[in-house]
C-alpha positions as CSV (number, residue, x, y, z in Angstrom):
1,M,17.4,-9.3,-26.3
2,L,14.1,-8.0,-24.9
3,G,11.9,-9.6,-27.6
4,N,11.7,-11.4,-30.9
5,Y,11.7,-8.2,-33.0
6,W,15.1,-7.1,-31.6
7,K,16.4,-10.6,-31.8
8,Q,15.7,-10.6,-35.5
9,V,17.2,-7.1,-35.9
10,V,20.5,-8.3,-34.4
11,A,20.4,-11.7,-36.2
12,D,20.0,-9.9,-39.6
13,R,23.0,-7.7,-38.9
14,V,25.2,-10.4,-37.3
15,P,24.1,-13.8,-38.6
16,A,26.9,-15.6,-36.8
17,C,25.4,-14.6,-33.4
18,S,21.8,-15.7,-34.2
19,A,22.1,-19.0,-32.4
20,K,23.5,-17.4,-29.3
21,I,20.8,-14.8,-28.8
22,V,18.7,-15.2,-25.7
23,I,15.5,-13.3,-25.0
24,V,15.0,-12.0,-21.4
25,P,12.2,-9.4,-21.1
26,N,12.1,-6.5,-18.8
27,A,10.7,-7.2,-15.4
28,T,9.3,-5.5,-12.4
29,R,8.3,-6.5,-8.9
30,T,4.9,-7.9,-8.3
31,A,2.5,-5.1,-7.4
32,D,0.9,-5.0,-4.0
33,F,-2.8,-5.7,-3.7
34,R,-5.1,-2.9,-4.7
35,D,-8.8,-2.3,-4.5
36,P,-10.5,-4.5,-7.1
37,N,-13.4,-2.1,-7.3
38,I,-11.1,0.3,-9.2
39,M,-11.8,-1.7,-12.4
40,K,-15.5,-1.1,-12.0
41,Q,-15.2,2.6,-11.4
42,A,-15.3,5.3,-14.0
43,A,-12.5,4.9,-16.6
44,N,-9.2,6.4,-15.4
45,I,-6.8,6.4,-18.4
46,L,-3.1,6.7,-17.9
47,F,-0.2,7.5,-20.2
48,L,3.3,7.1,-18.9
49,G,6.3,8.0,-21.0
50,R,8.0,10.8,-22.9
51,L,5.4,13.1,-24.3
52,G,5.8,13.7,-28.0
53,P,5.3,12.3,-31.5
54,R,7.3,9.1,-31.2
55,K,5.0,7.9,-28.4
56,G,1.9,8.9,-30.4
57,V,0.8,11.6,-27.9
58,P,-0.6,14.0,-30.5
59,E,-2.8,11.1,-31.9
60,L,-3.8,10.2,-28.4
61,V,-5.0,13.7,-27.7
62,R,-7.0,13.7,-30.9
63,A,-8.5,10.3,-30.1
64,L,-9.5,11.5,-26.6
65,A,-10.9,14.7,-28.2
66,S,-13.2,12.5,-30.3
67,L,-14.5,10.9,-27.1
68,G,-15.1,14.2,-25.4
69,S,-18.9,13.8,-25.6
70,K,-18.6,10.4,-23.9
71,S,-19.2,10.6,-20.1
72,G,-17.4,8.7,-17.4
73,W,-13.7,9.1,-18.2
74,R,-10.7,11.1,-17.2
75,A,-7.0,10.9,-18.2
76,T,-3.6,11.7,-17.0
77,L,-0.7,12.1,-19.5
78,A,2.4,12.0,-17.4
79,G,6.1,12.3,-18.5
80,D,8.8,14.6,-19.6
81,G,9.4,15.8,-23.2
82,A,6.8,18.0,-25.0
83,V,4.9,18.9,-21.9
84,S,3.9,22.5,-22.9
85,D,2.9,21.3,-26.4
86,T,0.7,18.6,-24.9
87,R,-0.9,20.9,-22.5
88,A,-1.7,23.3,-25.3
89,A,-3.2,20.6,-27.4
90,V,-5.4,19.5,-24.5
91,E,-6.6,23.0,-24.0
92,R,-7.3,23.5,-27.7
93,A,-9.4,20.3,-27.7
94,G,-11.4,21.7,-24.8
95,L,-10.4,18.9,-22.5
96,G,-8.5,20.8,-19.8
97,D,-11.1,19.7,-17.2
98,R,-10.7,16.0,-18.1
99,I,-7.1,15.5,-19.0
100,S,-4.2,16.2,-16.6
101,V,-0.7,16.8,-17.9
102,P,1.5,16.9,-14.8
103,G,4.9,16.6,-16.5
104,W,7.6,14.3,-15.2
105,V,6.6,12.3,-12.1
106,G,8.8,10.4,-9.7
107,P,8.6,6.7,-8.6
108,A,6.1,7.4,-5.8
109,Q,3.8,9.3,-8.0
110,V,4.0,6.7,-10.8
111,E,3.0,4.0,-8.2
112,A,0.1,6.2,-7.1
113,L,-1.1,6.8,-10.7
114,L,-0.9,3.1,-11.5
115,R,-2.8,2.1,-8.4
116,A,-5.6,4.6,-9.3
117,A,-5.7,3.8,-13.1
118,N,-7.8,1.1,-14.8
119,I,-6.5,1.8,-18.4
120,L,-3.0,2.2,-19.6
121,V,-2.6,3.6,-23.1
122,L,0.7,3.7,-25.1
123,P,0.1,4.4,-28.8
124,S,3.8,4.5,-29.8
125,Y,5.4,4.4,-33.3
126,S,8.5,2.6,-31.9
127,E,9.5,0.9,-28.7
128,N,11.8,-1.6,-27.2
129,L,9.9,-3.2,-24.3
130,P,8.3,-0.3,-22.4
131,M,8.4,-0.5,-18.6
132,S,5.1,1.4,-18.3
133,V,3.3,-1.5,-19.9
134,I,5.0,-4.1,-17.7
135,E,4.1,-2.0,-14.6
136,A,0.5,-1.8,-15.8
137,L,0.3,-5.5,-16.2
138,A,1.7,-6.0,-12.7
139,H,-1.0,-3.7,-11.3
140,G,-3.8,-5.5,-13.3
141,V,-4.5,-2.4,-15.5
142,A,-6.0,-2.9,-18.9
143,V,-3.6,-2.1,-21.7
144,V,-4.2,-0.4,-25.0
145,C,-1.1,-0.2,-27.1
146,T,0.5,-0.6,-30.6
147,P,2.2,-3.7,-31.9
148,V,5.7,-2.3,-32.0
149,G,9.1,-3.5,-30.7
150,A,8.6,-6.4,-28.3
151,L,5.1,-5.6,-27.3
152,P,3.5,-8.3,-29.6
153,D,5.4,-10.9,-27.6
154,L,3.4,-10.0,-24.6
155,I,0.1,-8.3,-25.5
156,E,-2.2,-10.7,-27.2
157,H,-5.1,-8.8,-28.7
158,E,-8.4,-9.2,-26.9
159,R,-6.9,-11.3,-24.1
160,I,-4.0,-9.3,-22.5
161,G,-4.9,-6.0,-24.1
162,L,-6.2,-4.2,-27.1
163,I,-3.9,-3.5,-30.1
164,V,-4.2,-0.6,-32.5
165,E,-1.9,0.3,-35.3
166,P,0.4,3.3,-34.9
167,G,-1.2,6.6,-36.1
168,D,-4.7,5.1,-36.3
169,V,-6.6,7.8,-34.5
170,E,-10.0,6.3,-35.2
171,G,-8.8,2.8,-34.1
172,L,-7.3,4.2,-30.9
173,A,-10.5,6.1,-30.1
174,S,-12.6,3.0,-30.8
175,A,-10.4,0.8,-28.5
176,L,-10.5,3.4,-25.8
177,G,-14.2,3.7,-26.2
178,R,-14.6,0.0,-25.7
179,V,-12.6,-0.1,-22.4
180,I,-14.3,3.1,-21.2
181,D,-17.8,1.6,-21.8
182,D,-17.1,-2.0,-20.6
183,P,-15.9,-2.4,-17.0
184,E,-16.1,-6.2,-17.5
185,L,-13.6,-6.0,-20.4
186,R,-11.3,-3.9,-18.3
187,Q,-11.5,-6.4,-15.5
188,R,-10.8,-9.4,-17.8
189,L,-7.9,-7.8,-19.6
190,G,-6.4,-6.6,-16.2
191,E,-6.7,-10.0,-14.6
192,N,-5.1,-11.7,-17.6
193,G,-2.3,-9.2,-17.6
194,R,-1.6,-9.7,-13.9
195,T,-1.4,-13.4,-14.5
196,L,1.0,-12.9,-17.4
197,H,3.2,-10.7,-15.2
198,R,3.4,-13.2,-12.4
199,S,4.3,-16.0,-14.8
200,R,6.8,-14.3,-17.1
201,L,7.6,-10.7,-16.0
202,A,8.2,-10.8,-12.2
203,I,11.6,-9.7,-11.1
204,E,12.3,-13.0,-9.4
205,I,11.8,-14.9,-12.7
206,C,14.1,-12.5,-14.5
207,A,16.8,-12.9,-11.9
208,E,16.6,-16.7,-12.1
209,R,16.8,-16.5,-15.9
210,F,20.0,-14.4,-15.8
211,V,21.6,-16.8,-13.3
212,A,20.9,-19.7,-15.6
213,I,22.3,-17.8,-18.6
214,W,25.5,-16.8,-16.8
215,T,25.9,-20.3,-15.4
216,E,25.6,-21.8,-18.8
217,A,28.1,-19.3,-20.2
218,A,30.6,-20.0,-17.5
219,H,30.2,-23.8,-17.7
220,P,28.9,-24.6,-21.2
221,G,27.4,-28.1,-21.6
222,E,27.4,-29.0,-17.9
223,R,24.2,-30.4,-16.3
C-alpha cells in the first residue's frame, strides 16, 4: 500500500490480509541542486495534474481570483483533462496575464517547471499518493494540499506543508496568501520537505524496501 488510508481500506474489506499489508510510498530520484534564491523570489505557484473537479481546479482558480489584487505572484496550471474549461475560467476571472494553462507537459517540461516553482498546490478531493507532491518535496518546493489519500502520512501541517480542507476556497486562498507573502515560510517548508524526501521518498530507499519485502516473502523467518 502507498499509505495508511489505503491500508485501512484494504484491511476493512479483507481483514485476513491486514497483518500482511506493508506500506511502501511512491518515490522519485533526488533532485539536482537548484538556485536557493528561487525561494526568495516572487511567488511562482505550480499545479501539476489532471485538470478538473476531482483535483479541485475550479476551486483553485476561484482562490487565485480572490488573490488577484495581491502583487508578486504568478501561476502555472499544467496537465491534461479539462484544459479548455480551465483556460476559460482563468479568462473569466481576469487572470489571463498571471496564470498560464499550457495543457499536458512532458517530463523535461515538468522538471523545468519544478525547478522554477517555489509553491506546489494540489487541492484535490481524492488521491492515492500523488507524484507531483513527491517531486515537489524532492525539489524543495513548498506544498499546499488537502489531507486526502496518503498525503497526511507525509505532509505535516506547518512543518512540511500547509493543509487545507477539500472545497474550502477561503482556506485555500488564505494558505496561498501566506506562502505568497512570506518567503521565509516558503524556505522553511521547502527545506523540511527536501529533508523528508531524502530520508523516506528517495528511489534508492524504495528499492531497498522492496528488496527486503521480497526477500522476506521468499525466505520467511530467516535472519
